[in-house]
C-alpha positions in Angstrom: -17.1 46.0 -43.7 -14.0 48.7 -44.5 -14.1 50.8 -47.3 -12.6 49.5 -50.7 -9.5 52.3 -50.2 -8.9 51.1 -46.7 -8.8 47.0 -47.8 -5.9 48.5 -51.0 -4.6 50.0 -48.1 -4.2 47.3 -45.9 -3.6 44.8 -48.6 -0.5 47.1 -50.0 1.0 47.7 -46.3 0.7 42.8 -45.6 2.7 42.9 -48.9 5.0 45.4 -48.4 5.9 44.0 -45.2 7.0 41.0 -47.6 9.2 43.2 -49.6 6.5 43.6 -52.0 6.1 46.6 -54.2 3.4 46.7 -56.5 3.7 48.1 -59.9 2.4 49.5 -62.5 3.0 49.7 -66.2 1.5 51.3 -69.2 1.7 49.8 -72.8 0.4 50.8 -76.1 -2.4 48.6 -76.4 -1.9 46.2 -79.7 -5.8 46.2 -80.3 -6.0 49.6 -81.1 -5.3 49.9 -85.8 -2.6 53.2 -84.9 -0.7 51.2 -82.8 -0.9 48.4 -85.3 0.3 50.5 -87.8 3.0 52.2 -86.1 4.7 48.3 -85.1 4.8 47.5 -88.6 7.0 50.7 -89.7 9.0 50.2 -86.8 9.6 46.0 -87.9 9.9 47.3 -91.8 13.0 49.7 -90.5 15.0 46.8 -88.6 17.8 46.1 -90.7 18.9 42.5 -90.5 22.2 42.9 -89.3 21.5 44.4 -85.8 18.9 41.8 -85.2 20.8 39.4 -85.5 23.8 40.7 -83.2 21.3 41.2 -80.8 20.6 37.8 -81.3 23.2 36.7 -81.1 24.3 38.1 -78.0 21.0 37.1 -76.3 21.7 33.2 -76.8 26.0 34.0 -75.8 24.2 35.8 -72.2 21.4 33.2 -72.4 24.0 30.6 -71.8 24.6 32.0 -68.3 20.9 30.7 -67.5 20.7 27.2 -66.2 19.0 25.2 -63.6 21.9 25.0 -62.0 22.8 28.4 -61.2 19.3 28.9 -59.4 
């Protein structure tokens, strides 16, 4: 049997041949108390008017995301 590192390398090569690429994303862990506190603080600082504008923009551009365009 091949070593794990070699199997991973082969898997990545197969994916690249199919036009795929591995992507790793590191995000803050919401289970951590400090992260939750930071989120609460940021949400409390949101301005309703700005959020309303953002939601209206999302609704406007989502009209283009229909089954007919896929």
